[in-house]
C-alpha positions as CSV (number, residue, x, y, z in Angstrom):
1,M,-0.2,-0.2,0.5
2,L,0.9,3.8,-0.7
3,I,-0.6,6.9,0.7
4,K,-2.2,8.4,-2.1
5,K,-3.0,11.4,-1.2
6,M,-4.4,13.6,1.3
7,Y,-7.1,15.8,2.0
8,S,-9.0,18.1,4.4
9,K,-11.8,20.7,4.6
10,N,-12.1,23.9,6.9
11,F,-9.5,22.3,8.8
12,S,-7.4,24.7,10.6
13,T,-5.7,27.1,8.8
14,F,-6.1,25.2,5.2
15,G,-9.1,26.9,3.8
16,K,-12.3,24.5,2.7
17,I,-10.6,22.7,0.6
18,F,-7.1,21.1,0.4
19,E,-5.5,18.4,-1.2
20,V,-1.9,16.9,-1.8
21,E,-1.3,14.0,-3.8
22,F,2.2,11.8,-3.3
23,S,4.3,9.8,-5.6
24,D,5.1,6.8,-5.1
25,H,8.6,7.4,-4.7
26,V,9.6,10.5,-3.7
27,T,7.6,13.9,-2.8
28,S,9.1,16.8,-1.7
29,I,7.1,19.0,0.7
30,I,8.8,22.2,0.1
31,G,7.7,25.9,2.1
32,P,8.9,28.3,5.3
33,N,8.6,27.1,8.8
34,G,5.1,27.7,9.7
35,S,3.6,27.1,6.4
36,G,1.8,24.1,7.1
37,K,3.9,21.0,5.7
38,S,3.7,19.1,9.0
39,Q,0.1,19.8,9.6
40,G,-1.2,19.8,6.3
41,C,0.6,17.2,4.2
42,G,3.0,15.1,6.9
43,L,2.5,13.3,9.8
44,E,0.7,15.4,11.8
45,H,-2.3,15.3,9.4
46,L,-1.8,11.9,9.4
47,M,-2.2,11.5,12.6
48,V,-5.4,13.5,13.1
49,S,-7.1,11.6,10.0
50,I,-6.3,8.4,12.0
51,E,-6.9,9.5,15.6
52,G,-9.8,6.8,17.0
53,M,-8.4,4.0,15.0
54,G,-6.8,2.7,17.5
55,V,-3.8,3.5,16.9
56,G,-3.3,6.8,19.2
57,K,-4.9,9.3,21.0
58,R,-2.5,12.0,20.4
59,F,-5.0,15.2,19.6
60,T,-7.7,14.4,21.4
61,G,-7.7,17.0,24.0
62,D,-6.7,19.1,21.3
63,R,-9.9,18.7,18.5
64,P,-11.2,22.0,18.3
65,R,-8.5,24.0,17.1
66,F,-8.3,21.7,14.1
67,I,-11.6,23.1,13.2
68,G,-11.7,26.3,11.0
69,Q,-13.6,29.4,10.3
70,A,-15.9,28.1,7.7
71,G,-18.2,26.1,10.1
72,K,-18.4,23.7,13.1
73,S,-16.7,20.7,12.1
74,A,-13.8,19.8,9.6
75,D,-12.8,16.8,8.1
76,C,-9.2,15.4,7.6
77,G,-8.4,12.2,5.7
78,V,-5.9,9.9,3.7
79,I,-6.9,8.0,0.6
80,L,-4.2,4.7,0.8
81,K,-3.8,3.0,-2.5
82,D,-3.3,-1.0,-2.6
83,T,-0.9,-1.8,-5.3
84,S,-2.3,-5.0,-5.5
85,T,-6.0,-4.5,-6.4
86,D,-5.7,-0.6,-7.1
87,A,-8.3,0.1,-4.8
88,L,-8.5,3.0,-3.3
89,I,-9.4,2.8,0.9
90,T,-10.4,6.3,2.3
91,I,-9.9,6.9,5.7
92,N,-11.9,9.7,7.1
93,N,-12.0,11.7,10.2
94,H,-14.9,14.3,11.0
95,M,-14.0,16.4,14.2
96,T,-16.8,18.3,15.9
97,G,-15.6,19.8,19.0
98,A,-17.0,16.8,21.1
99,A,-15.9,13.7,19.1
100,N,-14.2,12.2,16.4
101,N,-16.1,9.9,13.5
102,I,-14.1,8.0,11.8
103,T,-15.3,6.5,8.5
104,I,-13.3,3.7,6.5
105,K,-14.8,3.4,2.8
106,S,-13.0,1.6,-0.3
107,D,-13.8,2.0,-4.2
108,K,-14.0,-1.9,-4.2
109,P,-16.5,-4.6,-3.4
110,D,-13.7,-6.1,-1.3
111,P,-13.8,-6.2,2.9
112,I,-11.5,-3.7,4.6
113,D,-9.5,-5.2,7.2
114,E,-10.2,-2.4,9.8
115,S,-7.4,-4.3,12.4
116,L,-4.9,-4.5,9.8
117,L,-5.3,-0.8,8.7
118,A,-4.6,0.2,12.4
119,S,-1.7,-1.9,12.3
120,L,0.0,-0.7,8.9
121,L,-0.4,3.1,10.5
122,N,2.0,2.7,13.0
123,V,2.5,6.6,13.1
124,S,5.6,6.2,16.0
125,L,7.7,4.6,13.2
126,M,6.8,6.8,9.8
127,S,9.2,9.3,11.0
128,S,12.7,9.0,12.6
129,K,12.1,12.4,14.1
130,F,9.2,11.4,16.0
131,F,10.7,7.9,17.0
132,S,14.0,9.4,18.5
133,G,12.0,12.0,19.8
134,L,9.8,9.0,22.3
135,S,11.6,7.6,25.1
136,S,13.3,4.5,25.4
137,I,10.6,2.6,26.8
138,E,8.0,4.0,24.3
139,Q,10.1,3.4,21.1
140,T,9.8,-0.5,22.5
141,K,5.9,-0.2,22.6
142,A,5.7,1.0,19.1
143,L,7.9,-1.6,17.8
144,G,5.5,-4.5,19.6
145,I,8.3,-5.3,21.9
146,D,6.9,-6.6,25.1
147,T,9.8,-7.8,27.2
148,S,8.2,-6.6,30.8
149,T,7.6,-10.3,32.3
150,F,11.5,-10.7,31.5
151,D,12.7,-7.4,32.6
152,A,10.3,-7.6,35.8
153,N,12.0,-11.0,36.2
154,I,15.2,-9.9,35.8
155,K,14.9,-6.7,38.3
156,R,13.3,-8.8,40.8
157,L,16.4,-11.5,40.8
158,K,18.6,-8.2,40.7
159,E,17.2,-7.1,43.7
160,E,17.0,-10.7,45.3
161,A,20.7,-11.0,44.3
162,K,21.3,-7.5,46.0
163,A,19.6,-8.5,49.3
164,L,21.3,-11.8,49.3
165,R,24.9,-10.4,48.5
166,A,24.4,-8.3,51.2
167,Q,23.2,-10.7,53.7
168,I,25.8,-13.0,52.8
169,A,28.6,-10.5,53.4
170,V,27.1,-10.2,57.2
171,Y,28.2,-13.6,58.0
172,G,32.1,-13.0,56.9
173,D,34.6,-16.0,56.7
174,I,33.0,-18.8,58.3
175,Q,35.1,-21.7,59.0
176,P,33.5,-23.6,61.4
177,G,36.6,-26.6,62.3
178,E,35.9,-29.9,63.2
179,P,33.3,-31.0,64.7
180,I,33.0,-31.5,68.9
181,E,31.0,-33.7,70.3
182,K,28.5,-32.9,73.3
183,I,28.7,-34.5,76.6
184,D,25.9,-36.0,78.7
185,I,26.3,-34.0,81.5
186,G,23.1,-35.4,82.9
187,A,24.7,-39.0,83.0
188,L,28.0,-37.6,85.1
189,E,25.6,-35.5,87.4
190,I,23.8,-39.1,87.9
191,D,27.3,-40.2,88.7
192,K,28.2,-37.8,90.8
193,K,25.2,-38.2,92.7
194,L,26.0,-41.6,93.3
195,I,29.0,-40.8,94.0
196,A,27.7,-37.8,97.0
197,G,25.6,-40.4,98.2
198,K,27.9,-43.3,99.2
199,L,30.2,-41.1,101.0
200,N,27.4,-39.7,102.6
201,E,26.4,-43.0,103.7
202,I,29.9,-43.6,105.0
203,Y,30.4,-40.0,106.8
204,I,26.9,-40.7,108.9
205,A,28.4,-44.1,109.3
206,N,31.6,-43.2,110.8
207,K,29.9,-40.0,112.6
208,N,27.5,-42.4,114.8
209,E,30.5,-44.7,115.6
210,N,32.0,-42.4,116.2
211,N,29.7,-40.8,118.6
212,R,28.8,-43.9,120.0
213,R,32.6,-44.0,121.1
214,R,32.9,-40.6,122.2
215,S,29.3,-41.6,124.3
216,M,31.2,-44.8,125.6
217,H,34.2,-42.8,126.8
218,F,31.7,-40.0,128.6
219,D,29.9,-43.0,130.6
220,K,33.3,-44.3,131.6
221,K,34.4,-40.6,132.5
222,E,31.2,-39.9,134.1
223,L,30.7,-43.3,136.7
224,A,34.6,-42.9,137.4
225,Q,34.2,-38.9,138.8
226,K,31.1,-40.3,140.2
227,E,33.0,-42.8,142.4
228,Q,35.4,-40.6,143.2
229,S,32.8,-37.8,144.4
230,E,31.8,-40.7,146.9
231,K,34.9,-41.8,147.9
232,I,35.8,-37.9,149.2
233,E,32.5,-37.3,150.4
234,K,33.0,-40.3,152.8
235,A,36.4,-39.5,153.6
236,R,35.3,-36.1,154.2
237,I,32.4,-37.2,156.3
238,A,35.3,-39.6,158.3
239,L,37.7,-36.7,159.0
240,E,34.6,-34.7,160.5
241,E,33.3,-37.4,162.7
242,M,37.1,-37.8,164.0
243,R,37.6,-34.1,164.5
244,F,34.5,-34.1,166.2
245,E,35.2,-37.2,168.4
246,N,38.8,-35.5,169.2
247,D,37.1,-32.4,169.8
248,L,34.9,-33.8,172.5
249,R,37.8,-35.9,174.0
250,Q,39.2,-33.1,174.0
251,D,36.5,-31.1,175.9
252,N,36.5,-34.2,178.3
253,I,39.9,-33.8,179.1
254,N,40.2,-30.2,179.8
255,T,36.9,-30.3,181.7
256,A,38.6,-33.0,183.9
257,K,41.9,-30.6,184.0
258,E,39.4,-28.2,185.8
259,Y,37.6,-30.6,188.4
260,L,41.4,-31.3,189.0
261,D,42.6,-27.9,189.6
262,F,39.9,-27.4,191.7
263,F,40.3,-30.3,193.9
264,I,44.3,-29.4,194.4
265,N,43.8,-26.1,195.2
266,H,40.9,-27.0,198.2
267,G,43.6,-28.7,199.6
268,Y,42.9,-32.3,198.2
269,S,44.9,-35.0,196.7
270,G,44.0,-34.9,192.8
271,N,46.1,-38.7,192.2
272,E,42.6,-40.3,191.9
273,L,41.5,-37.9,189.7
274,L,44.4,-37.6,188.0
275,G,44.2,-41.1,187.2
276,F,40.9,-40.8,186.1
277,I,42.1,-38.5,183.6
278,N,44.7,-40.5,182.2
279,S,42.6,-43.3,181.4
280,M,40.0,-41.1,179.6
281,P,39.9,-41.4,175.6
282,Q,42.6,-39.6,174.0
283,P,42.2,-37.8,170.7
284,Q,43.5,-39.9,167.6
285,P,46.0,-38.2,166.1
286,V,45.4,-37.7,161.8
287,L,47.8,-40.0,160.3
288,A,49.4,-39.3,156.9
289,G,47.3,-41.2,153.9
290,Q,44.2,-42.0,156.4
291,F,42.1,-40.2,154.6
292,D,43.4,-39.6,151.2
293,V,41.3,-40.2,148.3
294,P,42.7,-41.9,145.5
295,A,43.0,-40.1,141.9
296,I,40.5,-40.6,139.1
297,P,42.2,-43.0,136.9
298,S,42.8,-41.6,133.8
299,F,40.7,-42.6,131.0
300,P,42.3,-42.0,127.4
301,D,40.7,-40.2,124.8
302,P,38.6,-42.5,122.2
303,V,40.2,-43.7,119.0
304,L,38.1,-42.1,116.5
305,I,37.3,-42.8,112.9
306,D,39.6,-40.1,111.5
307,P,38.5,-39.0,109.2
308,E,35.5,-39.2,110.0
309,I,34.4,-37.5,106.5
310,P,35.7,-40.1,103.8
311,D,38.1,-39.3,101.2
312,G,36.2,-37.0,98.4
313,A,39.1,-37.8,95.8
314,E,36.5,-40.1,93.7
315,L,33.8,-36.6,93.7
316,V,36.5,-34.8,92.5
317,A,37.5,-36.4,89.9
318,I,33.8,-36.5,89.0
319,D,33.6,-32.9,89.1
320,E,36.6,-32.5,87.1
321,K,35.0,-34.7,84.0
322,I,31.5,-32.4,84.8
323,K,33.7,-29.3,84.7
324,A,35.4,-30.6,81.3
325,A,32.2,-32.0,79.8
326,N,31.2,-28.2,80.6
327,E,34.1,-26.6,78.9
328,Q,33.6,-29.2,75.8
329,N,29.9,-28.3,75.6
330,T,30.8,-24.6,75.2
331,L,32.9,-25.6,72.6
332,A,30.5,-27.8,70.9
333,K,27.7,-25.3,71.4
334,E,30.1,-22.7,69.8
335,Y,30.5,-24.8,66.5
336,E,27.0,-25.8,66.7
337,A,26.2,-22.1,65.8
338,E,29.1,-21.7,63.9
339,K,28.0,-24.6,61.7
340,K,24.0,-23.5,61.7
341,R,25.6,-20.3,60.6
342,F,28.0,-21.9,58.2
343,D,24.6,-23.8,56.8
344,E,22.9,-20.4,56.7
345,K,25.7,-18.8,54.1
346,T,25.9,-22.2,52.2
347,V,22.4,-22.3,52.0
348,K,22.1,-18.5,50.6
349,E,25.5,-19.0,48.4
350,K,23.5,-22.0,46.7
351,A,20.4,-19.0,46.6
352,L,22.7,-16.7,45.2
353,D,23.9,-18.9,42.4
354,D,20.5,-20.6,41.6
355,N,19.5,-16.8,41.2
356,L,22.5,-16.0,38.8
357,T,21.7,-19.1,37.0
358,K,18.0,-18.1,36.8
359,Q,19.1,-14.4,35.6
360,G,21.2,-15.8,32.8
361,E,18.0,-18.2,31.7
362,E,15.8,-15.0,31.6
363,V,18.7,-12.8,29.8
364,T,18.8,-15.8,27.7
365,A,15.2,-16.3,27.4
366,R,14.8,-12.3,26.3
367,N,17.4,-12.2,23.9
368,F,15.3,-15.8,22.3
369,Y,12.5,-13.6,22.3
370,M,14.5,-10.6,20.4
371,S,16.0,-13.1,17.7
372,G,13.1,-14.5,17.1
373,R,11.6,-10.9,15.9
374,K,13.2,-9.9,12.4
375,F,13.5,-5.9,12.8
376,G,16.3,-6.2,10.3
377,F,19.5,-5.4,12.4
378,D,21.6,-7.5,15.1
379,G,22.2,-5.9,17.9
380,L,18.6,-4.5,18.3
381,A,17.6,-5.7,22.3
382,T,16.4,-4.1,25.3
383,N,17.6,-3.7,29.1
384,E,16.2,-4.5,32.3
385,D,14.2,-1.7,32.2
386,G,12.4,-2.2,29.1
387,E,14.2,0.5,27.0
388,L,15.3,0.1,23.4
389,L,19.0,-0.1,22.3
390,L,21.0,-0.9,19.0
391,N,24.5,-1.9,19.4
392,D,24.3,-1.0,23.4
393,R,23.3,2.4,22.1
394,P,19.6,4.6,22.4
395,I,18.1,5.0,19.1
396,K,18.6,9.0,19.4
397,I,20.7,11.7,18.8
398,P,23.7,12.1,19.2
399,Y,24.4,8.3,19.4
400,Y,23.0,8.2,16.0
401,S,23.7,10.8,13.3
402,T,20.4,12.2,11.6
403,G,21.0,9.8,8.5
404,Q,21.9,6.8,10.5
405,L,18.5,7.4,12.4
406,I,16.3,7.9,9.4
407,I,17.5,4.7,7.5
408,I,17.4,2.7,11.3
409,V,14.0,3.9,11.8
410,A,12.6,3.1,7.7
411,K,13.8,-0.5,8.4
412,L,12.5,-1.0,11.7
413,Y,8.9,0.3,10.2
414,A,9.9,-2.1,7.0
415,S,10.3,-5.2,9.3
416,L,6.9,-4.6,10.8
417,N,5.2,-3.3,8.2
418,P,6.2,-4.4,4.9
419,L,3.2,-3.8,3.0
420,L,2.9,0.3,4.1
421,K,6.5,1.4,3.4
422,T,5.8,5.1,3.8
423,I,8.1,7.2,5.8
424,F,8.3,11.0,6.5
425,I,11.8,13.3,6.6
426,D,11.6,16.1,8.2
427,D,14.3,19.0,7.8
428,F,15.3,16.8,4.6
429,D,17.3,19.8,3.2
430,L,19.7,19.8,6.6
431,L,21.1,17.0,5.0
432,D,24.2,17.9,2.2
433,D,23.4,16.2,-0.9
434,E,25.9,13.2,-0.2
435,N,23.8,12.1,2.5
436,Q,20.1,12.9,1.3
437,D,21.0,11.0,-2.2
438,K,22.7,7.8,0.5
439,I,19.5,8.2,1.9
440,L,17.4,7.9,-1.6
441,D,19.4,5.5,-2.3
442,E,18.9,3.1,0.7
443,L,15.2,3.3,0.6
444,K,14.3,3.3,-2.7
445,D,11.9,0.0,-1.8
446,F,10.1,3.3,0.0
447,Q,7.4,6.0,-0.6
448,I,8.8,9.0,1.0
449,I,7.4,12.4,1.8
450,T,10.5,15.0,2.6
451,M,10.0,18.2,4.2
452,E,11.9,21.2,3.4
453,V,12.4,24.8,4.0
454,R,13.9,25.2,0.7
455,K,14.8,23.2,-2.6
456,I,18.1,21.8,-2.8
457,K,17.7,19.8,-6.1
458,D,14.7,19.1,-8.7
459,R,13.2,15.9,-7.7
460,E,9.9,13.5,-9.4
461,N,7.7,15.4,-7.1
462,M,7.8,18.6,-5.3
463,I,4.8,20.5,-3.9
464,T,5.3,24.1,-2.8
465,L,3.8,26.0,0.4
466,R,3.3,29.4,1.1
467,E,0.7,30.1,4.2
468,C,-0.9,27.0,4.3
469,K,-1.6,26.9,0.5
470,V,-0.2,25.2,-2.3
471,V,1.7,27.2,-4.8
472,I,2.1,26.6,-8.5
473,D,5.0,28.5,-10.0
474,E,5.3,28.9,-13.6
475,E,8.1,26.1,-13.9
476,E,5.7,23.9,-12.5
477,K,2.7,23.9,-14.7
478,G,1.8,20.6,-16.1
479,K,2.7,18.8,-13.7
480,S,0.1,16.9,-11.6
481,L,0.8,17.9,-8.2
482,I,-2.7,18.4,-6.7
């Protein structure tokens, strides 16, 4: 298909009727800035004509500005030529202040595939200037590329990988070393209780035996002391009695002597009385040792079990074992904690390896998806943000020159749309002759519509605009321009 004609009625400032017919190869629209090249003959006219076909809503909010002064509505249309059937298909947009009314008609009875027309009129790719002005993500969408699932997965995986790397870094260099077995301290504690119980039984038995021996010793000593006390008391009583008897005898003697002195003083003979006195019992002398009390026999201390507390070497040994077991269990606990961290780190490292593998798989899948779409270029790809790149560069100035962009975008358009290979080139006259010729040669299979401020050289179909009107110079008479 080709764009045969563009026309309008009461459209903007183009007057009641405006028509421009294009050649099959190159048509040059020449006119100063503001003359209406883009609005009346270019991509903007085309976009307004197909507004509402499902290929764009660019001018919906600005619709009233396209209605001229000659009425309350305007028409903007494009006529396509089907070169295989010579059918002319007219797409007309009847615009009012409230809505667009799109009609599609053909001068042939064959049915019109409106969805095909909508896909052909991909205005995003009909101008390199327009296409390069889109964001890289919008360019991707314009080409119908949808790597969003791959991109989202890759982005998610990269975020997960970043988080995993951060988590792995926290563990540092972990080397758990040789395993350390944990000792059952409970069993040792039971052994300790048994040993302590046995020692306690021996201690109680020793203590009871020593108490028995002490008690026997005390009883014997107490009995001896009691017997000695009784002997002392008997000796004391005997001494007292002997002293009393001696005192009594001495008193009797003293009394008799008094009588004797009385009788002698009174002239009596005292021989008989003296004999009587001499016959009286005399005080008994206290003999040495007569009243001595024998000493208490000595009682040696009882032979006791010593030490009463049995040897605790076995208990000390079991305590040492428990202490060593606690120390080993502390090391075992530290080993287990380190081993746990090591295992956690290993799991996260495995997760990171799996993540990187999945990233590679997603990149491969995205590349496979892109390789399955023929765009006429090697190196066309999207990054993880869904931005379109060609050889890792955005399809924009300054990454590519104006001439390169024209050819790149045209080939991209042709790869998607081989049925309608029409492109619009703005500011074509800014390119030098060599680049112009190169572009026209590269795109010889395209229908080309150039927009130029000044005429550089004559071409097969040149249309001059002045103030939104077509101007026909004398030298252009005879040519079918409109």
